[in-house]
C-alpha positions as a Markdown table, in Angstrom:
| # | Residue | x | y | z |
|---|---|---|---|---|
| 1 | Unk | 19.2 | -23.8 | 2.2 |
| 2 | Unk | 17.9 | -21.1 | -0.2 |
| 3 | Unk | 19.8 | -17.9 | -0.5 |
| 4 | Unk | 18.6 | -14.4 | -1.1 |
| 5 | Unk | 17.5 | -12.6 | -3.1 |
| 6 | Unk | 14.4 | -14.4 | -4.2 |
| 7 | Unk | 11.7 | -12.1 | -5.5 |
| 8 | Unk | 8.2 | -12.8 | -4.0 |
| 9 | Unk | 5.3 | -14.3 | -5.8 |
| 10 | Unk | 2.9 | -11.6 | -7.0 |
| 11 | Unk | -0.8 | -11.2 | -7.6 |
| 12 | Unk | -2.9 | -9.9 | -10.5 |
| 13 | Unk | -6.0 | -7.9 | -9.9 |
| 14 | Unk | -9.5 | -9.3 | -10.6 |
| 15 | Unk | -12.9 | -7.9 | -10.0 |
| 16 | Unk | -14.5 | -10.7 | -7.9 |
| 17 | Unk | -13.6 | -13.5 | -5.5 |
| 18 | Unk | -13.4 | -16.6 | -7.8 |
| 19 | Unk | -16.4 | -18.8 | -7.4 |
| 20 | Unk | -15.0 | -21.9 | -9.3 |
| 21 | Unk | -11.9 | -23.9 | -8.7 |
| 22 | Unk | -9.9 | -24.9 | -5.6 |
| 23 | Unk | -8.7 | -21.8 | -3.8 |
| 24 | Unk | -7.3 | -20.7 | -0.5 |
| 25 | Unk | -8.4 | -17.2 | 0.6 |
| 26 | Unk | -6.7 | -14.9 | 3.0 |
| 27 | Unk | -6.8 | -11.2 | 3.9 |
| 28 | Unk | -4.6 | -8.8 | 1.9 |
| 29 | Unk | -2.3 | -7.1 | 4.4 |
| 30 | Unk | -1.3 | -3.5 | 3.8 |
| 31 | Unk | 2.3 | -3.2 | 4.8 |
| 32 | Unk | 5.8 | -3.9 | 3.5 |
| 33 | Unk | 6.2 | -7.3 | 1.7 |
| 34 | Unk | 9.1 | -9.2 | 3.3 |
| 35 | Unk | 10.9 | -12.5 | 2.8 |
| 36 | Unk | 12.6 | -13.7 | 6.0 |
| 37 | Unk | 15.7 | -15.9 | 5.6 |
| 38 | Unk | 17.0 | -17.5 | 8.7 |
| 39 | Unk | 20.2 | -19.6 | 8.8 |
| 40 | Unk | 21.3 | -20.3 | 12.4 |
| 41 | Unk | 22.0 | -16.9 | 14.0 |
| 42 | Unk | 21.8 | -15.1 | 10.7 |
| 43 | Unk | 18.6 | -13.2 | 9.9 |
| 44 | Unk | 18.1 | -11.5 | 6.5 |
| 45 | Unk | 14.9 | -9.5 | 5.9 |
| 46 | Unk | 14.4 | -8.8 | 2.2 |
| 47 | Unk | 12.0 | -6.3 | 0.6 |
| 48 | Unk | 9.8 | -6.9 | -2.4 |
| 49 | Unk | 12.5 | -5.7 | -4.7 |
| 50 | Unk | 15.3 | -7.6 | -3.1 |
| 51 | Unk | 16.8 | -5.0 | -0.8 |
| 52 | Unk | 17.6 | -5.5 | 2.9 |
| 53 | Unk | 15.1 | -4.2 | 5.5 |
| 54 | Unk | 16.7 | -5.4 | 8.8 |
| 55 | Unk | 18.2 | -2.1 | 9.8 |
| 56 | Unk | 14.9 | -0.4 | 9.7 |
| 57 | Unk | 13.2 | -2.9 | 12.0 |
| 58 | Unk | 15.8 | -3.9 | 14.7 |
| 59 | Unk | 13.1 | -4.9 | 17.1 |
| 60 | Unk | 12.1 | -7.9 | 15.0 |
| 61 | Unk | 15.5 | -9.7 | 15.1 |
| 62 | Unk | 15.2 | -11.3 | 18.5 |
| 63 | Unk | 11.6 | -12.6 | 18.0 |
| 64 | Unk | 12.6 | -14.1 | 14.7 |
| 65 | Unk | 15.6 | -15.8 | 16.2 |
| 66 | Unk | 13.6 | -17.0 | 19.2 |
| 67 | Unk | 10.5 | -18.3 | 17.4 |
| 68 | Unk | 11.5 | -19.5 | 13.9 |
| 69 | Unk | 13.2 | -22.8 | 13.0 |
| 70 | Unk | 17.0 | -22.5 | 12.6 |
| 71 | Unk | 16.8 | -22.8 | 8.9 |
| 72 | Unk | 13.8 | -21.5 | 6.9 |
| 73 | Unk | 12.6 | -19.0 | 4.4 |
| 74 | Unk | 9.2 | -17.4 | 5.0 |
| 75 | Unk | 7.1 | -14.9 | 3.0 |
| 76 | Unk | 5.1 | -12.3 | 4.9 |
| 77 | Unk | 4.2 | -8.6 | 5.5 |
| 78 | Unk | 5.7 | -6.2 | 7.9 |
| 79 | Unk | 2.9 | -4.1 | 9.5 |
| 80 | Unk | 2.4 | -1.6 | 12.3 |
| 81 | Unk | -0.8 | -1.9 | 14.3 |
| 82 | Unk | -2.4 | 1.1 | 15.9 |
| 83 | Unk | -5.5 | 1.4 | 18.0 |
| 84 | Unk | -7.8 | 1.4 | 15.0 |
| 85 | Unk | -6.0 | -1.0 | 12.8 |
| 86 | Unk | -2.9 | -1.0 | 10.5 |
| 87 | Unk | -1.0 | 2.3 | 10.3 |
| 88 | Unk | 0.8 | 2.5 | 6.9 |
| 89 | Unk | 1.9 | 6.1 | 7.5 |
| 90 | Unk | 3.7 | 5.1 | 10.7 |
| 91 | Unk | 5.3 | 2.2 | 8.7 |
| 92 | Unk | 6.7 | 4.5 | 6.0 |
| 93 | Unk | 8.3 | 6.7 | 8.7 |
| 94 | Unk | 10.4 | 3.7 | 9.7 |
| 95 | Unk | 12.5 | 4.0 | 6.5 |
| 96 | Unk | 15.0 | 6.3 | 8.1 |
| 97 | Unk | 18.8 | 6.4 | 7.3 |
| 98 | Unk | 19.9 | 7.1 | 10.9 |
| 99 | Unk | 20.3 | 4.0 | 13.2 |
| 100 | Unk | 19.6 | 6.1 | 16.2 |
| 101 | Unk | 16.3 | 7.2 | 14.7 |
| 102 | Unk | 15.4 | 3.6 | 13.8 |
| 103 | Unk | 16.1 | 2.5 | 17.4 |
| 104 | Unk | 13.8 | 5.2 | 18.7 |
| 105 | Unk | 11.0 | 4.4 | 16.3 |
| 106 | Unk | 11.3 | 0.7 | 17.1 |
| 107 | Unk | 10.3 | 1.6 | 20.6 |
| 108 | Unk | 7.6 | 4.1 | 19.7 |
| 109 | Unk | 6.0 | 2.3 | 16.9 |
| 110 | Unk | 7.1 | -1.4 | 17.0 |
| 111 | Unk | 6.4 | -3.5 | 13.9 |
| 112 | Unk | 4.9 | -6.9 | 13.5 |
| 113 | Unk | 5.2 | -9.6 | 10.8 |
| 114 | Unk | 2.3 | -11.6 | 9.4 |
| 115 | Unk | 3.4 | -14.8 | 7.6 |
| 116 | Unk | 1.5 | -16.3 | 4.8 |
| 117 | Unk | 3.8 | -18.7 | 2.9 |
| 118 | Unk | 6.9 | -20.9 | 3.4 |
| 119 | Unk | 9.6 | -21.3 | 0.7 |
| 120 | Unk | 12.0 | -23.6 | 2.6 |
| 121 | Unk | 12.1 | -25.6 | 5.8 |
| 122 | Unk | 15.5 | -27.0 | 6.8 |
| 123 | Unk | 17.2 | -28.3 | 3.7 |
| 124 | Unk | 13.9 | -28.7 | 1.9 |
| 125 | Unk | 13.0 | -26.4 | -1.0 |
| 126 | Unk | 9.2 | -26.0 | -1.0 |
| 127 | Unk | 8.8 | -23.8 | -4.0 |
| 128 | Unk | 7.5 | -26.5 | -6.3 |
| 129 | Unk | 5.2 | -28.0 | -3.6 |
| 130 | Unk | 1.5 | -27.2 | -3.9 |
| 131 | Unk | 0.3 | -24.4 | -1.7 |
| 132 | Unk | -2.0 | -26.7 | 0.3 |
| 133 | Unk | 1.1 | -28.6 | 1.4 |
| 134 | Unk | 3.2 | -25.4 | 2.0 |
| 135 | Unk | 0.4 | -24.0 | 4.2 |
| 136 | Unk | 0.2 | -27.2 | 6.2 |
| 137 | Unk | 4.0 | -27.0 | 6.8 |
| 138 | Unk | 3.8 | -23.3 | 7.6 |
| 139 | Unk | 1.1 | -24.0 | 10.3 |
| 140 | Unk | 3.4 | -26.6 | 11.8 |
| 141 | Unk | 6.4 | -24.2 | 11.8 |
| 142 | Unk | 4.3 | -21.4 | 13.2 |
| 143 | Unk | 2.3 | -23.4 | 15.8 |
| 144 | Unk | 3.6 | -21.4 | 18.8 |
| 145 | Unk | 4.0 | -17.9 | 17.3 |
| 146 | Unk | 3.6 | -15.0 | 19.7 |
| 147 | Unk | 3.5 | -11.2 | 19.0 |
| 148 | Unk | 5.0 | -9.6 | 17.1 |
| 149 | Unk | 5.0 | -12.6 | 14.8 |
| 150 | Unk | 1.6 | -13.8 | 13.5 |
| 151 | Unk | 0.2 | -16.4 | 11.0 |
| 152 | Unk | -2.4 | -15.1 | 8.6 |
| 153 | Unk | -5.8 | -16.9 | 8.7 |
| 154 | Unk | -6.9 | -18.7 | 5.6 |
| 155 | Unk | -10.2 | -20.3 | 4.4 |
| 156 | Unk | -11.5 | -22.3 | 1.5 |
| 157 | Unk | -15.0 | -21.0 | 2.1 |
| 158 | Unk | -15.9 | -18.2 | -0.3 |
| 159 | Unk | -18.6 | -16.9 | 2.0 |
| 160 | Unk | -16.0 | -16.3 | 4.8 |
| 161 | Unk | -13.7 | -14.6 | 2.3 |
| 162 | Unk | -16.5 | -12.3 | 1.3 |
| 163 | Unk | -17.1 | -11.5 | 4.9 |
| 164 | Unk | -13.5 | -10.7 | 5.4 |
| 165 | Unk | -13.5 | -8.4 | 2.4 |
| 166 | Unk | -16.3 | -6.3 | 3.9 |
| 167 | Unk | -15.6 | -6.4 | 7.6 |
| 168 | Unk | -11.9 | -5.9 | 7.9 |
| 169 | Unk | -11.3 | -3.0 | 5.6 |
| 170 | Unk | -11.8 | -0.6 | 8.5 |
| 171 | Unk | -8.7 | -2.2 | 10.1 |
| 172 | Unk | -6.5 | -1.3 | 7.2 |
| 173 | Unk | -6.7 | -4.6 | 5.3 |
| 174 | Unk | -7.3 | -3.7 | 1.7 |
| 175 | Unk | -8.9 | -6.8 | 0.1 |
| 176 | Unk | -8.6 | -10.5 | -0.2 |
| 177 | Unk | -5.9 | -12.7 | -1.8 |
| 178 | Unk | -6.8 | -16.0 | -3.6 |
| 179 | Unk | -4.2 | -18.7 | -4.0 |
| 180 | Unk | -4.7 | -21.9 | -6.1 |
| 181 | Unk | -4.4 | -24.8 | -3.7 |
| 182 | Unk | -2.3 | -26.8 | -6.2 |
| 183 | Unk | -0.1 | -23.9 | -7.2 |
| 184 | Unk | 3.7 | -23.8 | -6.7 |
| 185 | Unk | 5.5 | -20.7 | -5.4 |
| 186 | Unk | 6.4 | -18.7 | -8.5 |
| 187 | Unk | 8.9 | -15.9 | -7.8 |
| 188 | Unk | 8.1 | -12.6 | -9.5 |
| 189 | Unk | 5.1 | -14.0 | -11.4 |
| 190 | Unk | 1.5 | -13.0 | -10.9 |
| 191 | Unk | -0.1 | -16.4 | -10.2 |
| 192 | Unk | -2.2 | -15.3 | -7.2 |
| 193 | Unk | -5.3 | -13.2 | -7.5 |
| 194 | Unk | -6.1 | -10.0 | -5.5 |
| 195 | Unk | -9.6 | -8.6 | -5.0 |
| 196 | Unk | -9.5 | -5.0 | -3.8 |
| 197 | Unk | -12.1 | -2.3 | -3.0 |
| 198 | Unk | -13.0 | 0.4 | -5.5 |
| 199 | Unk | -15.2 | 3.4 | -4.9 |
| 200 | Unk | -16.0 | 6.7 | -6.7 |
| 201 | Unk | -15.2 | 10.2 | -5.5 |
| 202 | Unk | -15.5 | 13.7 | -7.0 |
| 203 | Unk | -12.4 | 15.7 | -6.4 |
| 204 | Unk | -11.1 | 19.2 | -7.2 |
| 205 | Unk | -8.1 | 19.3 | -9.6 |
| 206 | Unk | -5.8 | 22.0 | -8.1 |
| 207 | Unk | -2.5 | 21.2 | -9.8 |
| 208 | Unk | -0.6 | 18.8 | -11.9 |
| 209 | Unk | 2.9 | 17.4 | -12.5 |
| 210 | Unk | 4.6 | 17.1 | -15.9 |
| 211 | Unk | 5.4 | 13.6 | -17.1 |
| 212 | Unk | 9.0 | 12.6 | -16.5 |
| 213 | Unk | 9.6 | 12.2 | -20.2 |
| 214 | Unk | 7.5 | 15.2 | -21.4 |
| 215 | Unk | 7.9 | 18.4 | -19.5 |
| 216 | Unk | 5.8 | 21.0 | -21.2 |
| 217 | Unk | 4.3 | 18.5 | -23.6 |
| 218 | Unk | 2.7 | 15.7 | -21.5 |
| 219 | Unk | 0.8 | 15.6 | -18.1 |
| 220 | Unk | 2.1 | 13.0 | -15.6 |
| 221 | Unk | -0.5 | 13.3 | -12.9 |
| 222 | Unk | -3.3 | 15.4 | -11.5 |
| 223 | Unk | -3.2 | 16.7 | -7.9 |
| 224 | Unk | -6.5 | 16.1 | -6.2 |
| 225 | Unk | -8.2 | 17.9 | -3.3 |
| 226 | Unk | -11.2 | 17.7 | -1.0 |
| 227 | Unk | -12.7 | 20.4 | 1.2 |
| 228 | Unk | -12.7 | 19.6 | 5.0 |
| 229 | Unk | -15.3 | 20.7 | 7.5 |
| 230 | Unk | -13.7 | 24.1 | 7.8 |
| 231 | Unk | -13.8 | 24.6 | 4.0 |
| 232 | Unk | -10.1 | 24.3 | 3.4 |
| 233 | Unk | -8.9 | 22.3 | 0.4 |
| 234 | Unk | -6.8 | 19.4 | 1.5 |
| 235 | Unk | -4.5 | 17.4 | -0.8 |
| 236 | Unk | -5.8 | 13.9 | -0.9 |
| 237 | Unk | -3.7 | 12.2 | -3.6 |
| 238 | Unk | -3.0 | 12.0 | -7.3 |
| 239 | Unk | -4.7 | 10.7 | -10.4 |
| 240 | Unk | -2.4 | 9.1 | -13.0 |
| 241 | Unk | -2.1 | 6.2 | -15.4 |
| 242 | Unk | -3.1 | 8.1 | -18.6 |
| 243 | Unk | -2.4 | 7.0 | -22.1 |
| 244 | Unk | 0.3 | 8.9 | -24.0 |
| 245 | Unk | -2.4 | 10.5 | -26.2 |
| 246 | Unk | -4.4 | 11.5 | -23.1 |
| 247 | Unk | -1.3 | 13.1 | -21.5 |
| 248 | Unk | -0.8 | 15.3 | -24.5 |
| 249 | Unk | -4.5 | 16.2 | -24.8 |
| 250 | Unk | -4.5 | 17.3 | -21.1 |
| 251 | Unk | -1.8 | 19.9 | -21.7 |
| 252 | Unk | -4.2 | 21.9 | -24.0 |
| 253 | Unk | -7.3 | 21.1 | -21.8 |
| 254 | Unk | -5.6 | 22.4 | -18.6 |
| 255 | Unk | -3.9 | 25.5 | -20.2 |
| 256 | Unk | -6.8 | 28.0 | -19.4 |
| 257 | Unk | -6.8 | 27.0 | -15.7 |
| 258 | Unk | -3.0 | 27.7 | -15.4 |
| 259 | Unk | -3.6 | 31.5 | -15.9 |
| 260 | Unk | -3.2 | 33.4 | -12.7 |
| 261 | Unk | -3.5 | 30.1 | -10.9 |
| 262 | Unk | -1.4 | 31.1 | -7.8 |
| 263 | Unk | -3.6 | 34.1 | -7.0 |
| 264 | Unk | -5.4 | 33.1 | -3.8 |
| 265 | Unk | -4.5 | 29.4 | -4.5 |
| 266 | Unk | -5.2 | 27.4 | -1.3 |
| 267 | Unk | -1.8 | 25.6 | -1.8 |
| 268 | Unk | 0.3 | 28.6 | -2.7 |
| 269 | Unk | 2.5 | 28.2 | 0.3 |
| 270 | Unk | 3.6 | 24.8 | -1.0 |
| 271 | Unk | 5.9 | 26.6 | -3.4 |
| 272 | Unk | 8.0 | 27.8 | -0.4 |
| 273 | Unk | 11.0 | 25.9 | 0.8 |
| 274 | Unk | 9.8 | 25.8 | 4.4 |
| 275 | Unk | 6.6 | 24.0 | 3.3 |
| 276 | Unk | 8.6 | 21.1 | 2.0 |
| 277 | Unk | 9.6 | 20.1 | 5.5 |
| 278 | Unk | 6.0 | 19.2 | 6.1 |
| 279 | Unk | 4.7 | 15.8 | 5.2 |
| 280 | Unk | 2.2 | 14.9 | 2.4 |
| 281 | Unk | 2.7 | 18.0 | 0.2 |
| 282 | Unk | 2.9 | 17.7 | -3.5 |
| 283 | Unk | 6.2 | 19.5 | -3.7 |
| 284 | Unk | 7.8 | 17.6 | -0.7 |
| 285 | Unk | 10.7 | 15.2 | -1.3 |
| 286 | Unk | 9.7 | 11.6 | -1.8 |
| 287 | Unk | 10.4 | 9.3 | 1.1 |
| 288 | Unk | 10.9 | 6.5 | -1.3 |
| 289 | Unk | 13.2 | 8.2 | -3.8 |
| 290 | Unk | 14.9 | 11.4 | -2.8 |
| 291 | Unk | 16.0 | 12.1 | -6.4 |
| 292 | Unk | 12.4 | 12.0 | -7.7 |
| 293 | Unk | 11.2 | 15.3 | -9.0 |
| 294 | Unk | 7.9 | 16.1 | -7.2 |
| 295 | Unk | 7.6 | 19.8 | -8.3 |
| 296 | Unk | 4.1 | 20.8 | -9.4 |
| 297 | Unk | 2.2 | 23.3 | -11.4 |
| 298 | Unk | -0.8 | 25.0 | -9.9 |
| 299 | Unk | -4.3 | 25.2 | -11.5 |
| 300 | Unk | -7.1 | 27.4 | -10.5 |
| 301 | Unk | -9.2 | 25.0 | -8.3 |
| 302 | Unk | -12.3 | 25.0 | -10.4 |
| 303 | Unk | -12.2 | 21.7 | -12.3 |
| 304 | Unk | -13.9 | 18.7 | -10.8 |
| 305 | Unk | -13.0 | 15.1 | -11.8 |
| 306 | Unk | -14.6 | 11.8 | -10.8 |
| 307 | Unk | -12.0 | 9.2 | -9.8 |
| 308 | Unk | -12.0 | 5.6 | -8.7 |
| 309 | Unk | -10.1 | 4.9 | -5.4 |
| 310 | Unk | -9.6 | 1.9 | -3.2 |
| 311 | Unk | -9.6 | 3.1 | 0.3 |
| 312 | Unk | -8.5 | 6.0 | 2.6 |
| 313 | Unk | -5.4 | 6.1 | 4.7 |
| 314 | Unk | -6.2 | 8.8 | 7.2 |
| 315 | Unk | -7.3 | 11.8 | 5.2 |
| 316 | Unk | -5.7 | 10.7 | 1.9 |
| 317 | Unk | -6.1 | 8.0 | -0.8 |
| 318 | Unk | -3.9 | 5.1 | 0.0 |
| 319 | Unk | -3.0 | 4.4 | -3.6 |
| 320 | Unk | -3.2 | 6.2 | -6.9 |
| 321 | Unk | -6.7 | 7.2 | -8.0 |
| 322 | Unk | -7.9 | 6.5 | -11.5 |
| 323 | Unk | -9.6 | 8.9 | -13.9 |
| 324 | Unk | -13.3 | 8.2 | -14.6 |
| 325 | Unk | -14.7 | 11.4 | -16.1 |
| 326 | Unk | -14.9 | 15.2 | -15.8 |
| 327 | Unk | -17.8 | 16.6 | -13.7 |
| 328 | Unk | -18.6 | 19.9 | -15.3 |
| 329 | Unk | -22.0 | 19.8 | -13.6 |
| 330 | Unk | -20.6 | 19.9 | -10.1 |
| 331 | Unk | -19.2 | 23.0 | -8.3 |
| 332 | Unk | -15.7 | 22.5 | -6.8 |
| 333 | Unk | -17.0 | 23.7 | -3.4 |
| 334 | Unk | -19.2 | 20.6 | -3.2 |
| 335 | Unk | -16.2 | 18.2 | -3.3 |
| 336 | Unk | -16.0 | 17.4 | 0.4 |
| 337 | Unk | -15.0 | 14.5 | 2.6 |
| 338 | Unk | -18.7 | 14.0 | 3.5 |
| 339 | Unk | -19.2 | 12.1 | 0.2 |
| 340 | Unk | -16.7 | 9.3 | 1.2 |
| 341 | Unk | -17.9 | 6.0 | 2.5 |
| 342 | Unk | -16.7 | 5.6 | 6.1 |
| 343 | Unk | -15.8 | 2.1 | 7.1 |
| 344 | Unk | -16.0 | 1.6 | 10.8 |
| 345 | Unk | -12.7 | 0.3 | 12.3 |
| 346 | Unk | -12.8 | -3.4 | 13.0 |
| 347 | Unk | -10.8 | -4.6 | 16.0 |
| 348 | Unk | -7.8 | -6.0 | 14.3 |
| 349 | Unk | -7.2 | -8.9 | 16.6 |
| 350 | Unk | -10.6 | -10.3 | 15.7 |
| 351 | Unk | -9.0 | -11.6 | 12.5 |
| 352 | Unk | -7.0 | -14.0 | 14.6 |
| 353 | Unk | -10.0 | -15.4 | 16.6 |
C-alpha cells in the first residue's frame, strides 16, 4: 500500500488541444487538488503540496469510507457546486482553523470530489501502468459512485474535447486536460497538458505592491480595477509576472501617478484597519498565508493597461492577469465590466450525462 505524501502529477500549459498522438481528454476542474489515501478505516486527504485537508472537509469522510475500496489511492479535485456551477470562493472559505466553523460550513456549503486517476488499488502500485489501463481500473473501482463522489468524464475524441472547452466554462471548469494514453503517473512532473482560456481586458491601474525582495526599488504587482454599472471602481485582481528589469523600470514609470494619489482615491478606505475585515481587498490578510505582506501603494486611477486573463470568478479574475501593453489612447472611465465576454452558465450535471 502506498503511503503519503506523494506529490500529484502536474500539467504544462499549451495553446491548443493536441491534434496528433494518442491522448485522453478531460475537463479541467477548478478546485483543490487532492490525493485520497484509504487503508481500512483510515482516510488521509492530501493537498497538492502534501499537507492534510481532512479537517477542512469532515463531510467527505463517511462517503469515502462507504464507497471506496478498502485499500486504494486516488487523485482528484475537491469542488463546491452552486446553482450556476463551481464556486471557488466558497471553497476557499472552507480553509478555516476552527473545527466548529468547519462543521458549520460542511453543512452550509458541502464539498464534492471528482476523481480522475488511480495510483494504487489493493496491494498494486499503478504508477508505472499506462494511463489507459489506470483509467480502466479507475472506472471499475468507481462504478457505483454516488454524490458527493464523482468520476470525471474522458474522451479520445478531439471534437468532443473542443466542445467541452467551449461549453462548460460557464460552469466554472477552466479548460481541458490532455493525458498521454501510454503515460505513467509521474509525481511532481509536468507530463500532462492543460489548455486554458485566455482573453483581453482593459483595466485601470489604481495601485501596486512592492516586490518582496525590492521594496522601493522594484514593483511586484499592479492592482487592477473595472468600473461597475454605478461607476464605482471595483478591484478585479492583479497583474504580475514581470522580469526583474521591468520591475525596476516600473518604479520610475509609476512615480508621477503616486503624487497626491490618495486624494479622492476610490479605494482610500482600504488603508483603514476596519476595511481589512472585508474580503477581496488589496490590503486584507491573505487567506492562504497570514504572514504574507499585502500592503499596497495607491496610484491616481488614470493609467489603463491591457491584460490577458483566463476567466472570471464572480466579479474578479480567477487567476493572475498578464501584462500586454499600456493603453494611453483609452480613458480610465471607459474600463467597465461591459467589455468582458460573458459565458452563460452551463448546467454542471450535464457533464455527467
